[in-house]
C-alpha positions in Angstrom: 10.0 6.4 21.0 10.9 3.9 18.3 14.0 3.4 16.2 13.2 2.2 12.7 16.0 0.6 10.8 15.3 0.0 7.1 17.5 -1.4 4.4 16.5 -0.4 0.9 17.8 -0.4 -2.7 20.0 2.7 -3.2 18.0 4.1 -6.2 14.9 4.3 -3.9 16.5 6.6 -1.4 15.4 10.0 -2.7 11.8 8.7 -3.3 11.6 7.3 0.3 13.1 10.5 1.7 10.5 12.7 0.0 7.7 10.4 1.2 8.9 10.5 4.8 9.3 14.2 4.7 5.8 14.4 3.4 4.4 12.6 6.5 6.4 14.8 8.9 9.6 12.9 9.5 12.1 15.6 10.4 15.4 13.7 10.2 17.1 10.4 9.5 20.6 8.9 9.3 21.6 7.3 6.1 24.5 4.8 5.6 25.7 3.0 2.5 26.1 -0.7 3.3 26.6 -4.0 1.6 24.9 -7.2 2.5 23.0 -10.3 1.4 19.8 -12.1 2.2 17.6 -14.3 0.2 19.2 -13.2 -3.1 22.7 -14.3 -1.8 24.4 -12.1 -4.3 24.7 -12.7 -8.0 27.2 -13.1 -10.9 28.3 -10.5 -13.4 30.5 -10.6 -16.4 33.4 -8.1 -16.7 35.7 -8.2 -19.7 34.6 -11.7 -20.6 35.2 -13.1 -17.1 32.4 -14.2 -14.9 32.7 -13.3 -11.2 30.5 -13.5 -8.1 29.1 -10.4 -6.3 28.6 -11.8 -2.8 27.5 -8.6 -1.2 24.8 -6.4 -2.7 24.9 -2.6 -2.2 22.1 -1.2 0.0 21.2 1.9 1.9 20.4 1.8 5.6 18.0 4.3 7.1 17.8 4.9 10.8 14.9 7.0 12.0 13.8 7.8 15.6 10.1 8.8 15.9 7.4 9.1 18.5 5.5 5.8 19.2 2.4 7.2 17.5 4.2 7.7 14.1 6.1 4.4 14.0 3.4 2.4 12.1 2.9 5.2 9.5 6.7 5.5 8.9 7.1 1.7 8.4 4.1 1.7 6.1 5.5 4.6 4.1 8.9 3.1 3.7 7.5 -0.3 2.7 5.1 1.2 0.1 7.7 3.6 -1.4 10.7 1.2 -1.4 8.8 -1.7 -2.9 9.8 -2.9 -6.4 8.2 -6.4 -6.2 11.7 -7.8 -6.9 14.0 -9.8 -4.6 16.2 -7.6 -2.5 13.7 -4.9 -1.7 15.0 -4.8 1.9 13.9 -5.2 5.4 12.5 -2.9 8.2 13.1 -3.4 11.9 11.4 -1.5 14.7 13.0 -1.2 18.1 12.2 0.6 21.4 14.4 3.6 22.2 15.0 4.1 25.9 16.2 7.7 25.8 17.3 10.4 23.4 19.1 13.7 23.9 19.8 16.6 21.6 23.4 17.5 22.2 23.2 21.2 21.4 20.3 22.0 23.7 20.2 19.2 26.2 16.5 18.5 25.3 15.4 14.9 26.1 13.3 12.2 24.6 10.4 13.4 22.4 11.7 17.0 22.6 15.0 15.8 21.2 13.5 14.3 18.1 
């Protein structure tokens, strides 16, 4: 199994969710986060005063899938979340040692 962690722009969340559902992803965890990368924040003007926004709002997706689906999930997220502008996000893929569905006690692939 693989854990895919993706950070994307918040306005892309629904589009990415629909695309992932379309390829058979049955669940994901979503968190609202703030961070910075290459874009290092930006400046905005509010009531005539300029101020720095050091952390940019993002959405973090966490998805556990079978090994055979991992490449397709990463590709789907990358294609759907892409805007060709700085700050589109990142995708990380990690190995998952074990998984358990709490309600039924199912393990590993059966749990996802």
